[in-house]
C-alpha positions as CSV (number, residue, x, y, z in Angstrom):
1,M,8.9,10.0,-3.7
2,S,5.6,11.5,-4.9
3,N,3.8,13.9,-3.1
4,N,0.6,12.0,-3.2
5,I,2.1,9.0,-1.1
6,V,1.3,8.9,2.5
7,L,4.0,7.4,4.9
8,L,2.6,5.3,7.4
9,N,4.1,4.1,10.7
10,D,3.0,2.3,14.0
11,D,1.7,5.7,15.2
12,N,-0.6,6.9,12.4
13,F,-1.7,3.6,10.7
14,E,-4.8,3.0,12.4
15,S,-6.3,6.2,11.9
16,F,-5.9,6.1,8.2
17,L,-7.8,2.9,8.1
18,S,-11.0,5.0,8.8
19,Q,-10.6,7.1,5.5
20,D,-13.7,6.8,3.0
21,K,-11.4,6.0,0.2
22,P,-9.9,2.8,-0.4
23,I,-6.3,2.3,0.5
24,L,-3.3,0.5,-1.1
25,V,-0.4,0.1,1.4
26,D,3.1,-1.3,0.2
27,F,5.1,-2.7,2.8
28,W,8.6,-2.5,1.8
29,A,12.3,-2.1,3.3
30,E,15.4,-0.1,2.1
31,W,17.5,-3.3,1.6
32,C,14.8,-4.9,-0.6
33,G,15.8,-5.1,-4.1
34,P,12.1,-6.0,-5.6
35,C,10.7,-3.3,-3.5
36,K,12.8,-0.6,-5.1
37,M,11.7,-2.2,-8.5
38,L,8.3,-1.8,-7.4
39,N,8.6,2.1,-6.3
40,P,8.2,3.6,-9.8
41,V,4.8,1.7,-10.3
42,I,3.6,2.7,-6.8
43,E,4.5,6.5,-7.9
44,E,2.6,6.1,-10.9
45,L,-0.4,4.7,-9.2
46,S,-0.3,7.6,-6.7
47,N,-0.5,10.1,-9.5
48,D,-3.2,8.0,-11.4
49,F,-5.5,7.4,-8.4
50,A,-4.8,10.9,-6.4
51,D,-8.1,11.9,-6.0
52,R,-9.9,8.5,-5.6
53,A,-7.5,6.3,-3.4
54,I,-4.9,6.5,-0.9
55,I,-1.4,5.1,-1.8
56,A,0.5,4.7,1.1
57,K,3.9,2.8,2.3
58,V,5.1,1.3,5.4
59,N,8.8,0.6,6.1
60,V,8.8,-2.9,7.8
61,D,12.0,-2.2,9.5
62,E,10.7,0.9,11.0
63,S,7.3,-0.3,11.9
64,P,7.4,-3.9,12.7
65,N,4.0,-3.9,14.7
66,I,2.2,-3.0,11.7
67,A,3.7,-5.7,9.8
68,Q,3.4,-8.4,12.5
69,K,-0.4,-7.5,12.8
70,Y,-1.2,-8.0,9.2
71,S,1.1,-11.1,8.8
72,V,3.3,-9.7,6.3
73,R,6.3,-12.0,6.0
74,S,7.4,-11.4,2.8
75,I,8.1,-8.1,1.0
76,P,7.0,-6.3,-1.3
77,S,3.4,-7.0,0.1
78,L,0.7,-4.9,-1.1
79,L,-2.3,-5.0,1.1
80,F,-5.7,-3.2,-0.3
81,F,-7.9,-1.9,2.4
82,S,-11.6,-0.8,2.2
83,K,-13.7,0.4,5.1
84,G,-10.8,-0.6,7.7
85,A,-10.6,-4.2,6.2
86,V,-7.9,-5.7,4.1
87,I,-10.0,-7.0,0.8
88,E,-7.0,-7.8,-1.2
89,Q,-3.4,-8.7,-1.0
90,L,-0.4,-9.2,-3.5
91,I,2.9,-10.6,-2.4
92,G,6.2,-9.9,-4.6
93,V,6.4,-7.5,-7.5
94,S,2.9,-7.1,-9.2
95,S,2.0,-5.5,-12.4
96,K,0.5,-1.9,-12.6
97,E,-2.4,-3.4,-14.3
98,D,-3.1,-5.9,-11.6
99,M,-2.9,-3.2,-8.8
100,A,-4.8,-0.5,-10.8
101,S,-7.5,-3.3,-11.2
102,I,-7.9,-4.0,-7.8
103,I,-7.9,-0.3,-6.9
104,E,-10.7,0.3,-9.5
105,K,-12.8,-2.5,-8.2
106,L,-12.7,-1.3,-4.5
107,I,-13.8,2.4,-5.8
108,N,-16.5,1.2,-7.8
109,E,-17.9,-0.9,-4.8
């Protein structure tokens, strides 16, 4: 896993929402095939946006409280945060272009 990806859990999630940068959170699980397909794309995004956005992952099996709080019922689910609020959400495997476009939009707000 890329060094640029932040691993979030029930203990540290809320503190990350106060960051000035946009945040993409990938909700995933070890047993999820589509999540594994998405991993290389998430790693690429973490490198592409290393200085301008935070790319994070939450394992829903290890941190069920966060998943419940944000009504994550299907994985992979990608939540895009800005200033502590969910701005966009993508469910399922999405293209790198779609994710990058949302991140760029949040950076330029």
